[in-house]
C-alpha positions as CSV (number, residue, x, y, z in Angstrom):
1,M,12.2,3.1,8.9
2,I,10.6,2.6,6.0
3,M,7.0,1.0,5.6
4,K,8.6,-2.3,3.4
5,E,10.9,-3.0,6.5
6,R,8.4,-2.4,9.2
7,L,6.2,-5.0,7.7
8,A,9.2,-7.4,7.4
9,R,10.1,-7.2,10.8
10,A,6.4,-7.6,12.0
11,I,6.5,-10.7,9.4
12,C,9.9,-12.1,10.7
13,R,8.3,-11.2,14.7
14,A,5.0,-12.8,14.0
15,N,6.7,-16.2,12.4
16,C,8.7,-16.7,15.7
17,S,8.2,-19.4,17.6
18,P,5.5,-18.5,20.7
19,V,8.4,-20.3,23.1
20,M,11.0,-18.0,22.6
21,S,11.3,-15.1,24.6
22,N,11.0,-12.0,24.0
23,R,14.7,-11.2,23.9
24,D,15.6,-14.5,21.4
25,V,12.5,-12.7,19.2
26,D,14.2,-9.2,19.2
27,C,17.3,-10.8,18.3
28,Q,15.6,-13.1,15.2
29,V,14.1,-10.1,14.2
30,E,16.9,-7.6,14.3
31,S,19.4,-10.5,12.5
32,G,16.5,-12.1,10.3
33,W,13.9,-9.2,9.1
34,D,15.5,-8.7,5.7
35,M,14.2,-12.6,5.1
36,W,11.3,-11.0,5.1
37,L,11.3,-8.4,2.6
38,G,9.9,-10.3,-0.3
39,E,6.6,-11.0,1.5
40,A,6.8,-7.4,2.7
41,E,6.4,-6.0,-0.6
42,A,3.9,-8.7,-1.8
43,V,1.7,-7.0,1.3
44,L,2.4,-3.6,-0.1
45,R,1.3,-4.6,-3.9
46,E,-2.4,-6.0,-2.2
47,M,-2.5,-3.1,-0.4
48,L,-2.6,-0.8,-3.5
49,E,-6.2,-2.2,-4.5
50,M,-8.9,-1.5,-2.0
51,S,-11.5,-3.6,-1.3
52,E,-15.4,-2.0,-1.3
53,P,-15.3,-2.1,2.6
54,M,-11.8,-0.2,2.6
55,A,-13.0,2.6,-0.1
56,K,-16.3,3.0,2.0
57,A,-14.3,3.3,5.5
58,A,-11.9,5.9,4.0
59,N,-14.9,7.8,2.6
60,L,-16.5,7.8,5.8
61,A,-13.4,9.1,7.5
62,Y,-12.8,11.7,4.9
63,S,-14.2,15.2,6.5
64,F,-13.8,19.2,4.6
65,D,-13.8,20.0,8.3
66,I,-9.6,19.1,9.0
67,S,-6.5,19.9,6.8
68,F,-6.4,17.8,3.9
69,H,-3.0,16.1,5.6
70,E,-5.3,15.1,8.1
71,A,-8.0,14.0,6.1
72,I,-5.7,11.9,4.1
73,V,-4.1,10.3,7.4
74,N,-7.9,9.9,8.5
75,S,-9.2,7.8,5.3
76,Y,-5.7,5.9,5.0
77,Q,-5.9,4.6,8.5
78,A,-9.3,3.7,8.0
79,A,-9.2,1.7,5.1
80,I,-6.5,-0.1,6.7
81,Q,-8.4,-0.9,9.8
82,A,-11.6,-2.0,7.4
83,A,-9.1,-4.4,5.5
84,I,-8.3,-6.0,9.1
85,D,-11.8,-6.6,10.0
86,E,-12.7,-7.8,6.5
């Protein structure tokens, strides 16, 4: 599943009524997630530019002791976590 779809599904789920059953939420997400693609793309576009805390966290997570792929993944995850924590 591509990231834009994953985000659209998460946004759809977050916008469901808290009184809905899990089954109803799942049904709503399955049938209506694509209505949130614009919002998902907006989120991704905003994530293109790191904030200062994100850049610092990514820098700290980078290590030459691990593979380049692992370093990129660690840095990306650290930057996103820093954005969540801001």
